N, C-alpha and C positions, 0 to 999 in steps of 0.2 A: 858387655857384651859390645865386641867392635861396632865403628858405625861402618867403616870403609871394610867393603868386601875385594875388592880386588884391589891389591898393591900395583901391581903396573900400572892399571888407569890413574892412582892414586900419584904416584912417580910422577907421571906426564905431567898430569894438572898443575904439581908444584913447578915444575920446570915451565910450563907454557906460561903459568900467572909471574913468575918472575919473569922468563923473558917478556912480555907485555907489561909488566908495571917498570919494567928498567928500560924502557924504547930500546929494545933490543942490545943493552949495552953489556959487555963483560965486565964485571967490578965494582956494579951500581949495586950499593946495600938498599933492598927493600925490609920494611917492618911489617908485620903482617899477625895476625891472631890465625890458631889453627882452624876455627871454623870459616874460615875463607875459602880452604881448600875442600870443598864438598862436603863442608860440615862436620869434618874429622876433631876426633878428640887430640889434644895435647901431644898425650902419649904416642898415638898413632903415627901424627906429623911429623913428632921427632924421630922417632923411628925412622920413619922413610926419607928424612932430610939425612939422616945418619948414614942410610944406605947410597944416597946419591951424593954423601960428601965422601965415602970411602971408594967410588969410583970416580972421582975426580972431576965430576959435573957440578959441584953450588960448593960454598964456603958459608957455614952460620953460626949463629950463635944464639940462644936461647936465655930468655928470662926466666929465672926461677920463680921470682915473685908475680911479675908481670904475665906471665904467660904466653908472651909476645916472642916471636923470631925476628931476626934480624938474619936475612938473605943472600946472596949476589951468587950470579952464575960464573962462573970460571970461562976463559977461553975455549975449554973442552966441551963445556956444558952450552955454550952459545953456537959453536960449531956442531953440536950433536942437534939441537933444534933448527939451525940453518937447514941441515940435511932434511930432516923432518919435515920441514915445510916444504922442500925443494919434492921429497919424494911423492907428496900430494898432485904435484902439477905433472908427473908422468904417466904414460898411457900405463892399462891396464896391467898388462903381465910386469912390465918393470914394476910397476907402482907396487905391487904386490910382494914379489922380490924384495924392493928399497924398506918398504915397513914390516915383513918378516925380519929383519936386520935390525932394523931400528929396533924394534918392541925386544929384539934379545938382548940389545947393548944394555937395555933396563931391567930385564925379568930375573936376572941370576947375578 
């Protein structure tokens, strides 16, 4: 039974975690366990990381034995999060439109 109910929020949580732990630097590799992301299972986080990698937002490798991930934001991933954080500073109408666009980019 999956622990994570909303894949979009999980993807955003992965991106935000990498953004914060890398000090907002693209290409800086971060090691983490799957449970650090919303308490998710290895297979769930692996699936979401593959989704993000296919869209060019992260690069990652996984440890089969250790069940740990090594991931880094790409330049596109950093720009995506810069846009997301900037959208939070906008006024209500602009903010809603910007956030809809941001969530659409990681939804499908």
